[in-house]
C-alpha positions in Angstrom: 79.7 -72.9 -143.1 78.9 -70.1 -140.5 81.7 -68.4 -138.8 81.0 -66.8 -135.2 80.8 -63.0 -135.8 83.4 -62.3 -133.1 86.0 -64.7 -134.7 88.0 -62.7 -137.4 88.8 -64.6 -140.6 92.4 -66.1 -140.7 92.3 -66.8 -137.1 93.0 -70.4 -137.6 96.0 -69.5 -139.8 97.6 -67.3 -137.1 97.0 -69.7 -134.2 98.4 -72.7 -136.3 101.4 -70.5 -137.2 102.0 -69.6 -133.7 101.9 -73.3 -132.7 105.4 -73.6 -134.6 107.1 -70.6 -133.0 106.6 -67.2 -131.7 106.4 -64.7 -134.6 106.2 -61.0 -135.0 103.5 -58.7 -136.2 105.4 -58.2 -139.5 106.0 -61.8 -140.1 102.3 -62.7 -139.6 100.9 -59.8 -141.9 103.4 -60.6 -144.8 103.1 -64.3 -144.6 98.9 -64.2 -144.7 99.0 -60.9 -146.7 96.7 -59.4 -143.9 96.1 -55.5 -143.6 97.3 -54.1 -140.4 93.9 -53.7 -139.2 92.7 -57.2 -139.8 95.8 -58.6 -138.2 95.3 -56.3 -135.0 91.7 -57.5 -135.0 92.7 -61.2 -134.9 95.5 -60.6 -132.2 93.3 -58.6 -130.2 90.7 -61.3 -130.2 93.3 -64.0 -129.3 94.7 -61.9 -126.5 91.3 -61.2 -125.2 90.6 -64.9 -125.1 94.0 -65.6 -123.5 95.1 -67.7 -126.4 98.3 -65.7 -126.9 100.6 -63.3 -125.1 103.3 -60.8 -126.1 106.9 -62.1 -125.7 110.0 -60.1 -126.1 112.8 -62.1 -128.1 116.3 -61.2 -129.1 116.6 -59.6 -132.4 118.6 -61.6 -135.1 119.0 -58.8 -137.4 120.1 -55.9 -135.2 120.9 -55.1 -131.5 118.0 -55.3 -129.0 115.1 -57.1 -128.6 111.9 -57.7 -130.6 108.1 -57.9 -129.7 106.4 -61.3 -130.8 103.3 -63.4 -130.3 103.2 -66.8 -128.7 100.5 -69.2 -127.6 99.8 -69.3 -123.9 98.8 -72.8 -122.5 95.3 -72.3 -123.1 96.1 -71.3 -126.6 98.2 -74.7 -127.2 94.9 -76.7 -126.0 92.8 -75.0 -128.6 95.6 -75.6 -131.7 94.0 -78.9 -132.5 90.5 -77.4 -132.9 91.6 -74.5 -135.0 93.8 -77.0 -137.2 90.6 -79.1 -137.8 88.8 -75.9 -138.8 91.5 -74.9 -141.3 91.6 -78.2 -142.8 87.8 -78.4 -143.2 87.8 -74.8 -144.6 90.5 -76.0 -147.2 88.2 -78.9 -148.1 85.1 -76.8 -148.6 87.1 -74.3 -150.7 88.4 -77.3 -152.9 84.8 -78.6 -153.3 83.5 -75.4 -154.8 86.4 -75.0 -157.2 
């Protein structure tokens, strides 16, 4: 399976995660065990494609607000495609075990 060179690995994971709820950089980084540079590259790709946007949410652990990422209307439209891609990748990995 060939991946488009401009689409970073784990992009489908991040899109599918954000389909559930907006999440912070730290949450995404720790959930998918990504380096800061890899996650930054994914988020930059998704923002440039207008699939995600930065939102400000109330902080649950401290006073103030926190920055998070959420899907745009355009991003919500591509979730099914990324979900199928993620499922296909999983099936391929299971076949090569």
